[in-house]
Phi, psi and omega in degrees: 000132184223128175241118177245137183227117177244140179215144181233123176239139179047039174054349183255338179255113183238130179246138175225114178244135173225133179239131185227138177218135181200168181210141174226145183219133177242131174225154180217141170222149182210136171224136178227134175231135193233140168220133188225171188061056181275125175289329190227118187262009187286341186259354185036234180283349191288354185219066191288347174291345178280352180282142183291324179248127178235129174237140179229134177229146175204167188190162179192152173201156181211146172213154178217152184232160169214159182198146172219138185225142170233120179225142177236130176245138177225135186237132179231109180063026192053020183240326185244119187233140182224138181220129174233136192216135167231117185243139175240121186236153179218148183217131176307330189280358175262180189289164186307315184273011188211030181279345177237151174212153184258144184227094177269163173205158178208136179220152177220162184214137179231113185269096186292321185299343179274358183285155177300324189284349187228000185299321188255011191280130184278324183284322175251096187279337179204134177212119177227135170252133187222154174202153182219157173214136179175185184222160178217172182229167179234147183273165164248171175293163177296137182060033181287335189267355180253157176276126191255143188253146173233119176256136190217152175300110179269311185205167177235135182260110174080162176292132176073008179288170177274163182279128178262144184260145177246169181225144179218137177284131181248348172216147178289146172282146171228102188278003174241018174302125178224181181290148174276133192235135169234127190242130177187184177236156171217136181239135181216162177221132175251133186212151173221130181235161172049052182058047174065020173280343180221116182233155182185176180210147176234132175233135160237138185229151176217130184218151175232131181256122177245149190058051179298124174296120183206142170281104181276129180280140180232158183296138185292351179294345175289339192096002181218156174246010173185158185216133180283123182224170166263117187247107167059210173212149186229136186262138171234141176212150184192169181223137176239144179231130176225129179225133176228117193230150179250099184291317188216132182204084182230090179070238184276353182250122184233144182215119177244151183226139171239132189223136171214140187222131182224141180221136177210146176227140175237159187205135175274115180275328181203164180231248177274350182078018179267152174217073184282348180252015160059035179255014180077002180239141178296146186277149176276171173255086189286323184289332179269352184079028177243132193226124178295142181084358182248167163285161177305308184281032183295145178257112181245115187198171177285161184248146180265140177257016180109167175276133175294124177265166178297125178105341189266161183285134182272156178235164191308115174093354184232141191225173179301134187087359177246160182283147184264106187285143185269133183271098187303319182260006171055043172264009179080010180225157173247119174213188192297349178283344184276356185276148184230170167278114179266350183152197185215156183271347181285155178280164177284315183200169170211147177211160182220149186229118172247116180259130175229119182252133178229117169237107186054251185260004177257139181232135167235130181229129170215146181247133169244126184244145183205138177238135182235143182241004184060219181285307184237024179243168176062037185269152180223151175297121190227051176262144181279068179268151179078017180269348181109172177275174187313307187295327180286329179291322174299320187294320187267010171069033180279347187307314179284336179287320192260146185264073176280142179285139164211162176311327175277346180244065190287342181263031189288165177283314188255155182293163174308160191291316200255008187222112178262148189266171177288335169231123186275144175263132184251140176259134179240116186271155176285131187257016180292139190206158170227131187231129167286086199280324188204129174227132182221132177240115186232146178228125184261116181304147172314133178304323184296323180288314185301327181288328170300326179279359169082033180226158178286316180206155176220131182223128177251130185223154168225136186224140177230135184240142181048060173282337182209143177222125176257120186193154173264359186291132177260118180142205186285288192212125185288335183284331180262000177064032171270109185244232181283067182240140182290335179265003182290166182227142180275154177287136192292141170251129185226155177227139179216146176243137182208161180233114180251114186238138192226130178247000000 
């Protein structure tokens, strides 16, 4: 249900009020009847009771949403813009006392180029400053706040007795599970320069996500290994840049470029607020891989002090050809307490460049896509798992492709093939890449010729996708984090030829 009201006062003041209210429900039911081992097939499925073995299955679920929104837009002289919104959302999957939440927001805009001091400026044809502040929410799965049961055939009492069914609790209830809320601000500038030959926008944002919905790992002595909970808060900040330029426009030759750049950083500000070790610092959730002051994708693992070479002293559990794990706390043992933050899985930044050249009836378009990680970002697990033991790798001729240690290859990346250490060192490779992702060359027939043929247009084109990828990543595809895995898949390279006819 939508109600809209618009009003203009004294030509300069424009109001636009919108009210929205709605409810949505999704239900699902299924029933299946199966009969097998029929002595008489004449009735086929019309009488399943003739089957010697009969099985029935059924299931159902439902979930519901509700929402109300109020928004007002105000505009003054096409220069000053204001928007205020209040939204109320509800979802059945949350706990009884937390099913609904309010999400306000406000935004403003100032079209500076409409002011008198810039009205006739030929170099700067458009300039708009805008900003917004507000919050929104994130959902959980249905029944996430409840303890769910699973019914199964448990036992048979006596010879020839019927099957008795048992019940087991499969998930823990959380009576306090509530909405995950993200609150933040965004400031941006839109501009056009040099008679609209260069257009672009710059945005900076900073947000904080509170009550993050996360499956927290818990000791299995409880009978469960995790519980869906609201955990602490996470801060995000980032910048986005978009540029669209007409680089060349001379007669039949034109060159347009579109460029975009984005960078984001996230940081865990707090978690459960517990200090079980009484050191005055809030505890991390190590089992869940969450660390205060670090990003969500932090890599927490052992650090290598190099591969033990021939003639060097071996330590307990480590041998020549294996990585020497660094004893971070200097207690004389290598254990879980020696793990450190080695980097993060999120990228440092990504960019894309689209070039389009036009010369008479020919058009060449190519797109370059890149994700970069810098020194210790955009890392991916890059170990040769599942390739077999040393002899199998030799027989399959993986030796030259994989950088394994041998006495002659002392500076290798991976340990020797035949000797495993008590604690393995895992290598994480940099997934940074630059990819020529899309190239298209097209030719449009002259309009005079197409009209003689009784057609509006005729275009012939050839296209290539994923033609080249520049990367130091060892494996299948850095973008999908597909490394040295026997089940991995490479990025597909494709070519196509086409004819586009319009009548």
